C-alpha positions in Angstrom: -19.6 8.8 -50.8 -21.3 5.4 -51.1 -18.2 3.1 -50.9 -15.3 2.7 -48.6 -12.4 3.3 -50.9 -13.2 7.0 -51.4 -14.2 7.4 -47.8 -10.8 6.4 -46.5 -8.9 8.7 -48.8 -11.1 11.7 -48.0 -10.5 11.4 -44.3 -6.8 10.8 -44.8 -6.5 14.1 -46.6 -8.5 15.7 -43.8 -6.1 14.3 -41.3 -2.9 15.1 -43.2 -3.6 18.2 -45.1 -5.9 20.3 -43.0 -4.1 22.7 -40.8 -4.0 20.4 -37.8 -5.0 17.0 -39.1 -6.3 15.1 -36.1 -6.6 18.5 -34.5 -2.9 18.3 -33.8 -0.3 16.7 -36.0 0.8 16.3 -39.6 2.8 13.7 -41.5 5.7 14.8 -43.6 6.2 13.6 -47.1 9.6 13.4 -48.9 10.2 16.6 -50.9 12.2 16.7 -54.1 13.6 19.6 -56.0 11.7 20.4 -59.2 13.2 19.4 -62.5 14.0 22.8 -64.0 12.3 26.1 -63.4 9.9 26.0 -66.3 8.4 29.3 -67.3 5.8 31.8 -66.4 5.3 32.1 -62.6 6.9 28.7 -61.7 8.6 29.1 -58.3 7.3 32.6 -57.7 4.6 34.2 -55.6 1.6 34.9 -58.0 -2.1 35.4 -58.1 -4.0 32.6 -59.7 -5.8 33.6 -62.8 -9.6 32.9 -62.7 -9.6 33.3 -66.4 -7.9 29.9 -66.7 -10.7 28.1 -64.8 -13.2 25.9 -66.6 -16.7 27.3 -67.0 -18.5 24.7 -64.9 -22.1 23.4 -65.4 -23.8 21.4 -62.8 -25.2 18.0 -63.9 -27.7 15.8 -62.1 -28.8 12.8 -64.1 -30.8 11.3 -61.3 -33.6 13.0 -59.4 -32.4 13.5 -55.8 -34.6 12.6 -52.8 -33.0 15.6 -51.0 -31.9 18.2 -53.4 -28.5 19.9 -53.1 -27.7 23.5 -53.8 -25.7 25.5 -56.3 -23.5 26.7 -53.4 -22.3 23.2 -52.5 -24.8 21.1 -50.5 -24.6 17.7 -52.2 -27.7 15.9 -53.6 -28.9 13.0 -51.4 -30.4 9.7 -52.4 -32.3 7.0 -50.5 -32.2 4.5 -53.4 -30.1 3.7 -56.4 -31.4 3.9 -60.0 -32.7 0.6 -61.3 -31.6 1.3 -64.9 -28.4 3.4 -64.9 -27.9 5.5 -68.1 -24.7 6.2 -69.9 -23.1 9.6 -69.4 -20.3 8.9 -71.9 -21.1 7.6 -75.4 -18.9 5.5 -77.6 -15.5 4.1 -76.8 -13.3 7.1 -75.7 -10.0 5.2 -75.9 -10.5 3.4 -79.2 -7.2 3.4 -81.1 -5.2 4.9 -78.1 -2.0 3.2 -76.9 -2.2 1.8 -73.4 -2.3 4.5 -70.7 0.0 4.0 -67.7 -1.5 5.5 -64.5 -0.2 5.6 -60.9 -2.2 6.4 -57.8 -2.6 5.4 -54.2 -5.0 2.9 -52.6 -6.3 2.2 -49.1 -7.5 -1.4 -49.8 -5.7 -4.7 -50.4 -4.5 -5.2 -54.0 -7.4 -6.0 -56.4 -7.4 -9.0 -58.7 -5.5 -8.2 -62.0 -7.2 -7.5 -65.3 -7.3 -11.2 -66.3 -9.3 -12.2 -63.2 -11.3 -9.0 -62.7 -14.7 -8.8 -64.4 -15.2 -5.1 -63.4 -11.8 -4.1 -64.8 -12.6 -5.9 -68.1 -16.0 -4.3 -68.4 -14.6 -0.8 -67.8 -12.0 -1.3 -70.5 -14.5 -2.7 -72.9 -16.6 0.5 -72.5 -13.4 2.6 -72.8 -12.2 0.7 -75.9 -8.7 0.8 -74.7 -6.3 -0.4 -72.0 -5.4 1.4 -68.7 -2.5 0.0 -66.7 -3.0 1.1 -63.1 -0.2 0.9 -60.6 -2.0 1.0 -57.2 0.4 1.9 -54.3 -0.6 1.5 -50.6 -1.3 5.0 -49.3 1.4 4.9 -46.7 4.0 4.1 -49.3 2.8 6.4 -52.0 5.0 9.4 -51.1 8.1 7.3 -51.4 7.0 5.7 -54.6 6.2 9.1 -56.1 9.6 10.4 -55.2 11.2 7.4 -56.8 9.2 7.9 -60.0 10.3 11.6 -60.2 13.9 10.8 -59.4 14.1 8.2 -62.1 12.5 10.5 -64.7 10.0 7.8 -65.6 6.7 9.6 -65.1 3.5 7.7 -65.6 1.2 9.1 -68.3 -1.3 10.0 -65.5 -0.5 10.2 -61.8 -2.0 11.4 -58.6 -0.1 14.0 -56.7 0.6 12.8 -53.1 -1.8 14.1 -50.5 1.0 15.1 -48.2 3.2 16.8 -50.8 5.7 15.6 -53.3 8.1 18.2 -54.7 9.7 21.3 -53.2 8.6 23.6 -56.0 5.3 22.4 -57.4 4.7 25.1 -60.0 8.2 24.6 -61.4 7.7 20.8 -61.6 4.3 21.1 -63.3 5.6 23.6 -65.8 8.6 21.4 -66.8 7.1 18.0 -66.7 3.3 18.1 -67.0 0.8 19.0 -69.7 -0.6 22.5 -69.6 -4.4 21.8 -69.6 -5.4 25.4 -70.0 -6.0 25.1 -73.8 -8.1 22.0 -73.2 -10.2 22.9 -70.1 -10.3 26.6 -69.5 -13.6 28.5 -70.1 -15.9 26.7 -72.6 -13.2 24.3 -73.7 -14.2 22.0 -70.8 -17.6 21.4 -72.6 -15.8 18.7 -74.6 -15.7 16.7 -71.3 -19.2 17.1 -69.7 -18.5 15.2 -66.5 -15.4 17.2 -65.8 -17.4 20.4 -66.5 -19.7 19.4 -63.7 -16.9 19.6 -61.1 -17.3 22.7 -58.9 -15.1 25.7 -59.7 -13.8 25.7 -56.2 -12.2 22.3 -56.8 -10.5 23.5 -60.0 -8.9 26.4 -58.0 -6.4 24.0 -56.5 -5.1 23.0 -59.9 -4.2 26.6 -60.8 -0.6 27.9 -60.7 -0.4 31.5 -61.9 -2.2 31.7 -65.2 -1.9 28.0 -66.0 -4.2 25.0 -65.2 -2.2 21.8 -64.8 -4.3 19.3 -62.9 -7.7 17.7 -62.7 -9.3 17.6 -59.2 -10.3 14.5 -57.3 -13.4 16.2 -56.1 -14.7 16.3 -52.5 -17.4 18.1 -50.5 -15.8 21.5 -50.0 -15.4 21.0 -46.3 -14.4 18.0 -44.3 -17.0 18.8 -41.7 -16.2 18.7 -38.0 -16.3 15.0 -37.1 -19.0 12.7 -35.6 -20.8 12.5 -32.2 -23.0 10.2 -30.3 -26.4 12.0 -30.3 -27.7 9.5 -27.8 -25.0 10.3 -25.3 -25.2 14.1 -25.8 -29.0 13.8 -25.3 -28.4 12.1 -21.9 -26.6 15.2 -20.7 -29.2 17.6 -22.0 -28.0 18.4 -25.5 -31.0 17.6 -27.8 -29.6 19.7 -30.6 -26.2 21.1 -31.3 -27.8 24.5 -31.0 -27.9 23.8 -27.3 -24.1 24.2 -27.2 -23.7 28.0 -27.0 -19.9 28.1 -27.3 -16.6 26.6 -26.2 -17.2 27.0 -22.5 -20.5 25.1 -22.8 -18.8 22.4 -24.8 -16.2 22.0 -22.1 -19.0 21.5 -19.5 -20.8 18.9 -21.7 -17.5 17.0 -22.3 -16.9 16.8 -18.5 -20.4 15.3 -18.1 -19.7 12.8 -20.9 -16.5 11.6 -19.4 -17.0 8.4 -17.4 -13.6 6.8 -16.7 -15.1 3.9 -14.6 -17.1 2.9 -17.7 -14.1 3.4 -20.0 -16.1 6.1 -21.8 -14.6 9.5 -22.6 -15.9 12.6 -24.3 -13.2 12.8 -27.0 -11.2 10.3 -28.9 -8.0 11.7 -30.5 -8.4 15.4 -30.9 -10.9 18.3 -31.1 -8.8 21.3 -31.9 -10.2 21.8 -35.4 -13.8 21.6 -34.1 -13.0 24.1 -31.4 -11.2 26.4 -33.8 -14.0 26.5 -36.3 -16.5 27.0 -33.5 -14.4 30.0 -32.2 -14.4 31.5 -35.7 -10.7 30.9 -36.5 -9.7 31.1 -40.2 -8.6 28.1 -42.3 -4.8 28.5 -42.3 -4.7 32.2 -43.3 -7.0 35.2 -43.2 -6.7 38.1 -45.6 -7.7 41.7 -44.9 -9.4 42.8 -48.1 -8.6 46.5 -47.5 -4.9 46.2 -46.7 -4.0 42.9 -48.4 -2.3 41.8 -45.2 -2.4 38.1 -44.2 -2.8 36.7 -40.7 -2.0 33.1 -39.8 -4.5 31.1 -37.9 -2.1 30.7 -35.0 -1.9 34.5 -34.6 -5.7 34.9 -34.1 -7.4 35.3 -30.7 -10.0 32.7 -31.9 -7.3 30.0 -32.5 -5.6 30.7 -29.2 -8.9 30.3 -27.4 -9.5 27.0 -29.2 -6.1 25.7 -28.0 -6.6 26.9 -24.5 -10.0 25.1 -24.4 -8.4 21.9 -25.7 -5.8 22.1 -22.9 -8.6 22.5 -20.3 -10.4 19.5 -21.8 -7.2 17.4 -21.5 -6.6 18.5 -17.9 -10.2 17.5 -17.1 -9.5 14.0 -18.4 -11.9 14.3 -21.3 -9.6 12.6 -23.9 -9.5 8.9 -24.2 -6.1 8.0 -22.7 -3.2 7.8 -25.2 -5.2 9.0 -28.3 -4.1 12.6 -28.2 -0.7 11.5 -29.5 -2.0 9.3 -32.3 -1.3 10.3 -35.9 -3.1 9.7 -39.1 -1.3 6.4 -39.6 -3.1 5.2 -36.4 -6.6 6.3 -37.6 -8.0 2.8 -37.6 -7.1 2.5 -33.9 -8.8 5.6 -32.6 -11.8 5.4 -34.9 -12.4 1.8 -33.8 -12.4 3.1 -30.2 -15.2 5.5 -31.0 -17.1 2.9 -33.1 -17.0 0.5 -30.2 -18.6 3.0 -27.8 -15.5 4.4 -26.0 -16.1 8.0 -26.8 -18.8 10.6 -27.5 -16.9 12.5 -30.2 -14.3 11.8 -32.9 -12.7 14.1 -35.5 -12.8 12.5 -39.0 -13.9 13.4 -42.6 -17.5 13.1 -43.6 -17.5 10.3 -46.3 -16.8 7.4 -43.9 -20.2 8.2 -42.3 -22.2 6.4 -45.0 -19.6 3.9 -46.3 -21.0 0.4 -46.5 -19.9 -2.1 -43.8 -16.8 -0.1 -42.5 -18.5 3.3 -42.2 -19.6 4.8 -39.0 -23.4 4.2 -39.4 -23.2 0.5 -40.4 -20.3 -0.6 -38.2 -21.7 1.1 -35.1 -25.1 -0.4 -35.7 -23.4 -3.8 -35.8 -21.9 -3.2 -32.3 -25.0 -1.7 -30.7 -28.2 -0.5 -32.5 -28.7 2.1 -29.8 -25.6 4.0 -31.0 -27.0 7.1 -32.7 -24.0 8.6 -34.6 -24.4 11.9 -36.4 -22.2 14.4 -38.1 -20.9 17.2 -35.8 -21.1 20.8 -37.0 -19.3 23.8 -35.5 -21.4 25.4 -32.8 -21.9 28.9 -31.3 -22.5 32.4 -32.7 -19.1 32.8 -34.2 -18.8 29.4 -35.9 -17.4 28.9 -39.4 -16.7 25.9 -41.5 -13.3 25.4 -43.2 -12.8 25.1 -47.0 -10.4 22.2 -46.3 -11.7 19.5 -48.6 -12.5 20.9 -52.0 -10.3 18.0 -53.4 -8.6 14.9 -52.1 -5.7 15.8 -54.4 -5.2 16.3 -58.1 -4.1 14.2 -61.0 -1.6 15.4 -63.6 -0.8 14.3 -67.2 2.8 13.9 -68.4 3.7 16.2 -71.3 2.5 14.5 -74.5 1.2 15.3 -77.9 -2.2 17.0 -78.1 -4.1 13.9 -79.2 -2.8 11.8 -76.3 -3.6 14.5 -73.7 -7.1 14.7 -75.2 -7.4 10.9 -74.9 -6.4 10.9 -71.2 -8.8 13.7 -70.5 -11.6 11.5 -72.1 -10.5 8.8 -69.6 -10.8 11.2 -66.7 -14.2 12.4 -68.0 -15.4 8.7 -68.0 -14.2 8.2 -64.4 -15.9 11.4 -63.3 -19.3 10.1 -64.4 -22.1 11.2 -62.0 -23.9 9.2 -59.3 -26.2 6.6 -60.7 -24.8 6.5 -64.2 -23.7 3.3 -66.0 -20.0 4.3 -65.7 -20.3 5.2 -62.0 -22.0 1.9 -61.3 -19.2 -0.1 -63.1 -16.5 1.8 -61.2 -18.1 1.5 -57.8 -20.1 -1.7 -57.9 -18.7 -3.6 -60.9 -20.7 -6.0 -63.1 -24.2 -7.0 -61.9 -24.3 -10.7 -61.2 -20.5 -11.1 -60.8 -19.6 -8.1 -58.5 -23.0 -7.0 -57.1 -26.6 -8.1 -56.8 -29.7 -5.9 -56.2 -31.3 -6.1 -52.9 -35.1 -6.1 -52.3 -35.2 -2.3 -52.8 -33.2 -2.4 -56.0 -29.9 -1.1 -54.5 -26.6 -2.7 -55.6 -24.9 -4.7 -52.9 -21.3 -5.9 -53.4 -20.6 -9.6 -53.4 -17.5 -11.0 -51.8 -15.9 -11.1 -55.2 -17.1 -7.6 -56.0 -15.6 -6.2 -52.8 -12.2 -7.2 -54.1 -12.6 -6.4 -57.8 -13.8 -2.8 -57.3 -10.7 -2.2 -55.3 -9.0 -0.9 -58.5 -8.6 2.8 -57.5 -10.2 4.5 -60.5 -11.6 7.0 -58.1 -8.1 8.2 -57.2 -7.6 9.4 -60.8 -10.7 11.5 -61.1 -14.1 11.5 -59.4 -17.7 12.4 -59.8 -19.3 15.4 -58.1 -20.0 14.0 -54.6 -23.4 12.6 -53.7 -24.9 11.2 -50.4 -26.2 7.7 -50.6 -26.9 4.7 -48.3 -28.6 1.5 -49.3 -29.5 0.7 -45.7 -30.2 3.9 -43.6 -32.4 6.7 -44.8 -32.1 8.5 -41.5 -28.3 8.7 -41.8 -28.6 10.1 -45.3 -30.9 12.8 -43.9 -28.5 13.6 -41.1 -25.6 14.0 -43.5 -27.7 16.2 -45.8 -28.8 18.3 -42.8 -25.2 18.7 -41.7 -24.1 20.0 -45.1 -27.1 22.3 -45.2 -25.6 23.9 -42.0 -22.0 23.6 -43.0 -22.0 25.1 -46.5 -23.5 28.5 -45.5 -20.8 28.8 -42.8 -17.9 28.2 -45.2 -15.2 30.8 -44.6 -13.4 32.3 -47.6 -9.9 30.8 -47.9 -8.4 33.8 -49.7 -4.9 32.3 -49.7 -6.0 29.6 -52.1 -6.3 32.4 -54.7 -2.5 32.8 -54.6 0.6 30.8 -55.1 3.3 30.9 -52.4 6.3 28.6 -53.1 7.1 28.4 -49.4 3.6 27.5 -48.4 3.4 24.9 -51.2 6.5 23.2 -50.1 6.4 23.6 -46.3 2.8 24.5 -45.3 1.7 20.9 -44.8 5.3 19.6 -44.3 7.8 21.1 -41.9 5.6 23.9 -40.8 2.7 21.6 -40.2 4.8 19.3 -38.1 6.3 22.1 -36.1 2.8 23.4 -35.4 1.3 20.1 -34.6 4.1 19.0 -32.3 4.1 22.3 -30.5 0.3 22.2 -29.9 0.5 18.7 -28.6 3.0 19.8 -26.0 0.7 22.6 -24.9 -2.6 20.7 -24.9 -1.1 17.7 -23.1 0.3 20.0 -20.3 4.0 19.3 -21.1 4.1 23.0 -21.8 1.7 25.7 -20.9 -0.2 28.5 -22.7 2.7 30.7 -21.7 4.7 28.9 -24.4 2.1 29.6 -27.1 3.7 32.9 -28.2 7.1 31.2 -28.5 5.6 28.5 -30.8 4.0 31.2 -33.0 7.3 33.1 -33.2 9.2 29.9 -34.1 6.6 28.9 -36.7 6.9 32.3 -38.3 10.7 32.4 -38.2 10.9 28.9 -39.9 8.8 29.7 -42.9 5.5 31.2 -41.9 6.7 34.8 -42.2 8.2 34.1 -45.6 4.9 32.5 -46.8 3.0 35.5 -45.5 5.3 37.8 -47.5 4.7 35.8 -50.7 1.0 35.8 -50.3 1.0 39.5 -49.7 3.2 40.1 -52.7 0.9 38.0 -54.9 -2.2 39.9 -53.6 -0.6 43.3 -54.3 0.4 42.1 -57.8 -3.2 41.0 -58.3 -4.6 44.4 -57.1 -2.3 46.3 -59.5 -3.3 44.1 -62.5 -6.9 44.6 -61.7 -6.5 48.3 -61.5 -5.0 48.5 -65.0 
């Protein structure tokens, strides 16, 4: 994405919600019991009904310099439209009572409405008032828990990236608007920008046969991190195709590690990259013939990835101290990489092109010889994980039909496509006050604009992602090439077709922490690969086996219903 606010959130979800985050650990969010059990399949294992999904229609209002694909490669742009066009006509909130929204933010508080030209201009276009409570990301889980406990739900709220309630489906059924009648099938055509969101992103909003949320869309996969092409080239790797597998990667990393120069091959972790390169599944794999589920930890490929990570650590390839870092310390380890202390770092893709703070621009400011590019999984068995179809989702508090429709019109406005008038207002503010056009006609934020566009509209809904940089055509090309390789390698995440109450409540919470901590012990040498089986057994006993049973129950139920 072309601005830092979305970039930060994307990689945070990558770090906290992917199966290993940094390649190792996960944060735990506070979990609350759901308010009532609701109806339907709330709190039960169930197959998600594809019939409840919106019938999506791709939209591209601006001709791309590098075209995307229907399968998920994003459009790429070398310049910004000189005359953005409207994607939403009229004033969608005219006559609507003020809407209260709560979401997270990764930037300092933006100026309030009275001092914020961008906020004022957006609300003028909307014809109504949106009161946004922006909570620092590290505090959002606690704030969300407080909101739920008090029973004072915002009209519109983002669900925490790291989990929020113990029984999600039950909570949504009892507290949130059922959006199925508004958005399923052709109903979504009333909201054209929401209709452009890929079907895969909507899948995460399904619970049984009900559609409750609106996705904050991302790229389908978080990618596999970033590497210094100039350093890899020094040791004979001209192309990532030159890395034939995990053993070759180990050799390359040993050559890249130069302690006397304070340069190391890896900053933080590489387990996710290794696991994808080995062909390990994203969280779970399903046997289509038997309906049986296998956890990633149980596979030979994942074990091989962990074993290789341990060899890398023993060889001294990790920057000292970074293996133990968590998502909360992301700025520390990414700064080490940006300042030339490592050859590879695991992070989500959007920060690559972000202005000023992104990898390309910030590393060029340190040393123009730094040639940073997106990493992709390597070797003949490589897959890409479907770990970032969304950042999270937003939900609407139960309300009369007319108010739900008004809030959906707001979300449709926020989801305006790249280059549109609405997108420009949300991301670059008002021309003259918040941004100016450079010599090539691209909007560049002013000091005032950098603050004013900090209002986190993009954490309530988002446009279908696009690749754009006002300063570096080559970097846009590298990103597009990476997705061109990643998207065809996407592995099918079958478990996302089903609801498992145990996985919903513990998969990225207690089970994720158990897994991450156990792998840190093995990779760092505090324990050995002989302890791997004990970790798997413990993980299964404390919830993994129960989640498996629920997934298999839901799959069997789906098979029976299909056979009718």
